[in-house]
One Martini backbone bead per residue (centre of mass of N, CA, C, O) as a GRO file, in nm:
protein
  231
    1MET     BB    1   1.462   0.014  -2.026
    2LYS     BB    2   1.408  -0.247  -1.843
    3LYS     BB    3   1.203  -0.362  -1.612
    4ARG     BB    4   1.238  -0.474  -1.282
    5VAL     BB    5   1.138  -0.797  -1.158
    6LEU     BB    6   1.049  -0.947  -0.849
    7VAL     BB    7   0.975  -1.295  -0.778
    8VAL     BB    8   0.806  -1.419  -0.470
    9GLU     BB    9   0.753  -1.771  -0.508
   10ASP     BB   10   0.703  -2.119  -0.410
   11ASP     BB   11   0.532  -2.184  -0.647
   12ALA     BB   12   0.635  -2.300  -0.940
   13HIS     BB   13   0.379  -2.274  -1.125
   14ILE     BB   14   0.342  -1.972  -1.064
   15ARG     BB   15   0.630  -1.854  -1.103
   16LEU     BB   16   0.675  -1.940  -1.405
   17GLY     BB   17   0.418  -1.810  -1.517
   18LEU     BB   18   0.488  -1.519  -1.436
   19CYS     BB   19   0.769  -1.498  -1.577
   20ASP     BB   20   0.667  -1.549  -1.866
   21ALA     BB   21   0.469  -1.321  -1.884
   22LEU     BB   22   0.662  -1.085  -1.820
   23ARG     BB   23   0.871  -1.138  -2.040
   24ALA     BB   24   0.658  -1.105  -2.277
   25GLU     BB   25   0.629  -0.787  -2.186
   26GLY     BB   26   0.955  -0.696  -2.129
   27TYR     BB   27   1.067  -0.796  -1.860
   28ASP     BB   28   1.302  -0.804  -1.603
   29VAL     BB   29   1.338  -1.127  -1.453
   30THR     BB   30   1.331  -1.238  -1.109
   31ASP     BB   31   1.356  -1.535  -0.895
   32CYS     BB   32   1.201  -1.647  -0.573
   33ARG     BB   33   1.120  -1.890  -0.296
   34ASN     BB   34   1.263  -1.719  -0.057
   35GLY     BB   35   1.239  -1.483   0.188
   36ALA     BB   36   1.532  -1.473   0.300
   37GLN     BB   37   1.658  -1.421   0.002
   38ALA     BB   38   1.521  -1.144  -0.094
   39GLY     BB   39   1.667  -0.918   0.047
   40PRO     BB   40   1.951  -0.936  -0.103
   41LEU     BB   41   1.820  -0.907  -0.388
   42ILE     BB   42   1.707  -0.625  -0.365
   43LYS     BB   43   1.979  -0.484  -0.316
   44GLN     BB   44   2.117  -0.586  -0.571
   45LEU     BB   45   1.889  -0.510  -0.804
   46LYS     BB   46   1.673  -0.289  -0.778
   47PRO     BB   47   1.376  -0.308  -0.825
   48ASN     BB   48   1.074  -0.176  -0.965
   49LEU     BB   49   0.936  -0.455  -0.868
   50LEU     BB   50   0.725  -0.644  -0.631
   51ILE     BB   51   0.632  -0.992  -0.601
   52LEU     BB   52   0.452  -1.101  -0.313
   53ASP     BB   53   0.421  -1.357  -0.113
   54ILE     BB   54   0.302  -1.461   0.197
   55MET     BB   55   0.359  -1.765   0.174
   56LEU     BB   56   0.690  -1.841   0.304
   57PRO     BB   57   0.994  -1.953   0.320
   58GLY     BB   58   1.180  -1.829   0.605
   59LYS     BB   59   0.989  -1.563   0.510
   60SER     BB   60   0.735  -1.373   0.517
   61GLY     BB   61   0.577  -1.131   0.337
   62PHE     BB   62   0.515  -0.950   0.579
   63ASP     BB   63   0.812  -0.929   0.691
   64LEU     BB   64   0.940  -0.823   0.433
   65CYS     BB   65   0.771  -0.568   0.406
   66ARG     BB   66   0.847  -0.444   0.672
   67GLU     BB   67   1.158  -0.426   0.615
   68ILE     BB   68   1.139  -0.248   0.358
   69ARG     BB   69   0.995   0.002   0.496
   70ALA     BB   70   1.202   0.037   0.729
   71GLY     BB   71   1.431   0.101   0.488
   72LYS     BB   72   1.291   0.316   0.285
   73ASN     BB   73   1.168   0.136   0.066
   74ARG     BB   74   0.951   0.218  -0.237
   75VAL     BB   75   0.894  -0.023  -0.367
   76PRO     BB   76   0.675  -0.179  -0.536
   77ILE     BB   77   0.400  -0.383  -0.392
   78LEU     BB   78   0.277  -0.707  -0.488
   79MET     BB   79   0.039  -0.911  -0.344
   80LEU     BB   80  -0.010  -1.260  -0.260
   81SER     BB   81  -0.322  -1.425  -0.191
   82ALA     BB   82  -0.457  -1.737  -0.106
   83LYS     BB   83  -0.702  -1.698   0.094
   84GLY     BB   84  -0.908  -1.438   0.052
   85GLN     BB   85  -0.880  -1.248   0.301
   86GLU     BB   86  -0.922  -0.954   0.433
   87ILE     BB   87  -0.699  -0.938   0.631
   88ASP     BB   88  -0.454  -0.989   0.444
   89LYS     BB   89  -0.497  -0.727   0.290
   90VAL     BB   90  -0.486  -0.527   0.515
   91VAL     BB   91  -0.204  -0.601   0.629
   92GLY     BB   92  -0.046  -0.543   0.367
   93LEU     BB   93  -0.126  -0.241   0.354
   94GLU     BB   94  -0.021  -0.155   0.632
   95LEU     BB   95   0.286  -0.243   0.560
   96GLY     BB   96   0.308  -0.110   0.238
   97ALA     BB   97   0.143  -0.217   0.027
   98ASP     BB   98   0.005  -0.127  -0.305
   99ASP     BB   99  -0.111  -0.431  -0.367
  100TYR     BB  100  -0.345  -0.702  -0.464
  101VAL     BB  101  -0.379  -1.056  -0.513
  102THR     BB  102  -0.598  -1.323  -0.556
  103LYS     BB  103  -0.604  -1.655  -0.527
  104PRO     BB  104  -0.701  -1.690  -0.815
  105PHE     BB  105  -0.566  -1.544  -1.116
  106SER     BB  106  -0.531  -1.327  -1.373
  107LEU     BB  107  -0.286  -1.230  -1.585
  108ARG     BB  108  -0.424  -0.972  -1.695
  109GLU     BB  109  -0.462  -0.842  -1.425
  110LEU     BB  110  -0.178  -0.838  -1.317
  111LEU     BB  111  -0.046  -0.684  -1.557
  112ALA     BB  112  -0.207  -0.426  -1.499
  113ARG     BB  113  -0.107  -0.377  -1.215
  114VAL     BB  114   0.189  -0.346  -1.286
  115GLN     BB  115   0.156  -0.116  -1.487
  116ALA     BB  116   0.029   0.084  -1.277
  117LEU     BB  117   0.261   0.092  -1.069
  118LEU     BB  118   0.479   0.192  -1.258
  119ARG     BB  119   0.349   0.456  -1.346
  120ARG     BB  120   0.319   0.569  -1.059
  121ALA     BB  121   0.617   0.569  -0.991
  122GLU     BB  122   0.711   0.760  -1.224
  123ALA     BB  123   0.510   0.993  -1.124
  124GLY     BB  124   0.525   0.988  -0.796
  125GLY     BB  125   0.338   0.823  -0.653
  126GLY     BB  126   0.328   0.800  -0.306
  127THR     BB  127   0.479   1.049  -0.223
  128ALA     BB  128   0.600   1.328  -0.015
  129SER     BB  129   0.605   1.584  -0.211
  130ASP     BB  130   0.278   1.666  -0.159
  131LEU     BB  131   0.313   1.714   0.133
  132PRO     BB  132   0.291   1.834   0.422
  133MET     BB  133   0.472   1.896   0.691
  134GLU     BB  134   0.189   1.926   0.863
  135ILE     BB  135  -0.059   1.780   1.074
  136ALA     BB  136  -0.320   1.973   1.233
  137PHE     BB  137  -0.565   1.856   1.495
  138GLY     BB  138  -0.647   1.898   1.769
  139LYS     BB  139  -0.443   1.650   1.927
  140VAL     BB  140  -0.306   1.641   1.648
  141ARG     BB  141   0.041   1.565   1.546
  142ILE     BB  142   0.213   1.550   1.222
  143ASP     BB  143   0.501   1.421   1.068
  144CYS     BB  144   0.538   1.363   0.742
  145LYS     BB  145   0.829   1.273   0.711
  146ALA     BB  146   0.830   1.060   0.968
  147LEU     BB  147   0.537   0.918   1.020
  148ARG     BB  148   0.484   1.089   1.284
  149GLY     BB  149   0.318   1.145   1.610
  150LYS     BB  150   0.043   1.296   1.811
  151ARG     BB  151  -0.216   1.221   2.053
  152GLY     BB  152  -0.110   1.425   2.254
  153LYS     BB  153   0.097   1.179   2.413
  154GLU     BB  154   0.043   0.990   2.194
  155PRO     BB  155   0.178   0.791   1.970
  156ILE     BB  156   0.214   0.798   1.603
  157GLU     BB  157   0.184   0.551   1.338
  158LEU     BB  158   0.237   0.573   0.985
  159THR     BB  159   0.150   0.494   0.677
  160PRO     BB  160   0.177   0.617   0.375
  161ARG     BB  161  -0.125   0.574   0.294
  162GLU     BB  162  -0.248   0.712   0.553
  163LEU     BB  163  -0.111   0.985   0.500
  164LYS     BB  164  -0.240   1.043   0.231
  165VAL     BB  165  -0.528   1.040   0.307
  166LEU     BB  166  -0.497   1.251   0.539
  167SER     BB  167  -0.396   1.484   0.347
  168VAL     BB  168  -0.647   1.510   0.170
  169LEU     BB  169  -0.852   1.568   0.401
  170PHE     BB  170  -0.697   1.815   0.503
  171ARG     BB  171  -0.707   1.986   0.248
  172GLU     BB  172  -1.051   1.936   0.262
  173ARG     BB  173  -1.134   2.049   0.514
  174GLY     BB  174  -1.494   2.035   0.561
  175ASN     BB  175  -1.510   1.841   0.320
  176ALA     BB  176  -1.636   1.631   0.104
  177VAL     BB  177  -1.499   1.301   0.008
  178SER     BB  178  -1.482   1.071  -0.201
  179ARG     BB  179  -1.395   0.762  -0.256
  180GLU     BB  180  -1.305   0.793  -0.553
  181SER     BB  181  -1.106   1.029  -0.504
  182LEU     BB  182  -0.919   0.886  -0.308
  183LEU     BB  183  -0.843   0.648  -0.490
  184ASN     BB  184  -0.731   0.819  -0.725
  185GLU     BB  185  -0.514   0.972  -0.556
  186VAL     BB  186  -0.375   0.730  -0.390
  187TRP     BB  187  -0.392   0.472  -0.595
  188GLY     BB  188  -0.523   0.541  -0.868
  189VAL     BB  189  -0.705   0.522  -1.167
  190GLU     BB  190  -0.594   0.204  -1.201
  191TYR     BB  191  -0.748   0.092  -0.990
  192TYR     BB  192  -0.904  -0.253  -0.905
  193GLY     BB  193  -1.045  -0.216  -0.660
  194THR     BB  194  -1.213  -0.144  -0.368
  195THR     BB  195  -1.365   0.047  -0.110
  196ARG     BB  196  -1.291  -0.150   0.116
  197THR     BB  197  -0.995  -0.060   0.151
  198LEU     BB  198  -1.054   0.226   0.248
  199ASP     BB  199  -1.235   0.160   0.494
  200GLN     BB  200  -1.009   0.001   0.650
  201LEU     BB  201  -0.825   0.244   0.671
  202ILE     BB  202  -1.018   0.424   0.834
  203VAL     BB  203  -1.029   0.252   1.082
  204LYS     BB  204  -0.724   0.271   1.147
  205LEU     BB  205  -0.714   0.581   1.176
  206ARG     BB  206  -0.901   0.613   1.405
  207GLN     BB  207  -0.731   0.449   1.610
  208LYS     BB  208  -0.509   0.696   1.603
  209ILE     BB  209  -0.691   0.984   1.614
  210GLU     BB  210  -0.898   0.891   1.806
  211ASP     BB  211  -1.048   0.859   2.117
  212VAL     BB  212  -1.321   0.738   1.969
  213PRO     BB  213  -1.345   0.538   1.709
  214GLY     BB  214  -1.673   0.469   1.723
  215GLU     BB  215  -1.675   0.818   1.777
  216PRO     BB  216  -1.618   1.027   1.556
  217ARG     BB  217  -1.488   1.380   1.526
  218HIS     BB  218  -1.311   1.394   1.255
  219LEU     BB  219  -1.350   1.113   1.093
  220VAL     BB  220  -1.615   1.128   0.887
  221THR     BB  221  -1.914   1.010   0.761
  222VAL     BB  222  -2.050   1.024   0.441
  223HIS     BB  223  -2.333   0.932   0.329
  224THR     BB  224  -2.272   0.758   0.024
  225LEU     BB  225  -1.973   0.901  -0.028
  226GLY     BB  226  -1.767   0.945   0.237
  227TYR     BB  227  -1.535   1.184   0.365
  228ARG     BB  228  -1.454   1.397   0.667
  229LEU     BB  229  -1.261   1.663   0.802
  230GLU     BB  230  -1.267   1.765   1.142
  231THR     BB  231  -1.092   2.049   1.322
   0.00000   0.00000   0.00000
């Protein structure tokens, strides 16, 4: 059965080019140019993958991504960023996007990322099935199923990817984990991005789990290698 892909992009030239390329690869493709119209389409079509532009009429890609994840829908999301700014990429990943491509992009790279995301989804990558029931250290207590917990009395809300990174570090607590190992396990071996994405996620995690994020006691950097969780 063909994989269903929904392309949400308001630029007609980009949208039509993407759809043609995806159909040539054998995907069942539906396109939409308005963010507000995409929500009902997602419920109706139940796509296997969503390609989502950030700047959209009706509703932004950020808002749409937030709503999708709030509804517990784990459809893989590949975001398109026109600005090429690091903050756009970080915000998209924080909201639950699985990957991003910066315009202008090569169709070959985008198709490779689509294929990688679909393979990872089929293999169950990024699900909570391999997570512990609870992560606990210091003042931190996290309910992995609920994606929330507390640092002392302060509530913590985690994105699925933040939780996955933290669970890998918790499993290997006391040991150094390389950036490459974290990227391979959390993003998948076919991930095309850089370690900068991981570093930005670590910054956000520290803001949630550390008393003083700038002087971390638990999520520490291992120089030139990666990170270690001290419990």
